[in-house]
C-alpha positions in Angstrom: 87.8 68.9 101.2 91.2 68.7 103.1 93.8 67.4 100.4 95.7 64.0 101.1 98.7 64.5 102.5 101.5 62.2 101.1 103.0 60.8 104.3 106.6 60.2 102.7 107.2 64.0 102.0 107.7 66.8 104.7 104.8 68.8 105.4 103.7 71.2 108.3 100.5 71.5 109.7 100.2 74.7 112.1 97.7 74.9 114.8 97.2 78.5 115.3 95.3 80.1 118.9 93.6 82.8 117.5 92.7 84.5 114.4 95.7 87.0 114.9 97.9 83.9 114.5 96.0 82.7 111.5 96.2 85.8 109.7 100.2 86.0 110.7 100.8 82.3 109.3 98.7 83.2 106.1 101.0 86.1 105.7 104.4 84.6 105.7 102.7 81.4 103.4 101.7 84.2 101.2 104.7 86.1 101.2 107.0 82.9 100.9 104.9 81.3 98.2 105.0 78.2 100.0 104.1 74.8 97.7 100.3 75.0 99.0 100.6 71.2 100.2 103.5 71.6 101.9 101.6 73.4 104.8 98.6 73.2 106.3 97.1 75.8 108.4 94.2 74.4 110.7 91.1 77.4 111.9 91.8 78.7 115.2 91.7 76.8 117.8 90.5 79.6 120.7 93.2 79.6 123.1 96.6 78.2 123.7 95.1 75.1 125.8 92.7 74.3 123.3 95.8 74.0 120.9 97.5 71.5 122.9 94.1 69.5 123.3 93.5 69.6 119.4 97.3 68.7 119.3 97.2 65.4 121.4 93.8 64.5 119.9 94.3 64.8 116.0 97.5 65.5 115.1 99.7 63.4 117.9 99.2 59.7 117.2 99.4 60.4 113.5 103.1 61.7 113.5 104.2 58.5 114.5 102.0 56.3 112.8 100.6 57.2 109.7 102.6 61.1 108.7 106.4 60.5 110.3 107.7 63.6 108.0 104.8 65.6 109.2 106.2 68.7 111.8 103.4 70.6 113.8 103.4 73.9 114.8 101.1 75.2 117.5 101.1 79.0 117.4 100.3 81.1 120.6 101.2 84.5 122.1 
């Protein structure tokens, strides 16, 4: 179950391209011991084009309307 995000607090959503990128983000998250609700790591999208599609479909409109303090990071190599 997804945790409910507070629209007035800064938070980051990471959209990794593949499993390797997801592991990198998880490593940084664990190393830095970030507040678990401040960063949300999505499941791997399956390619950089799908990262863009997923962002546009699921996150772009929410950023302006619902979560003005959200930062998105699409991670691809």
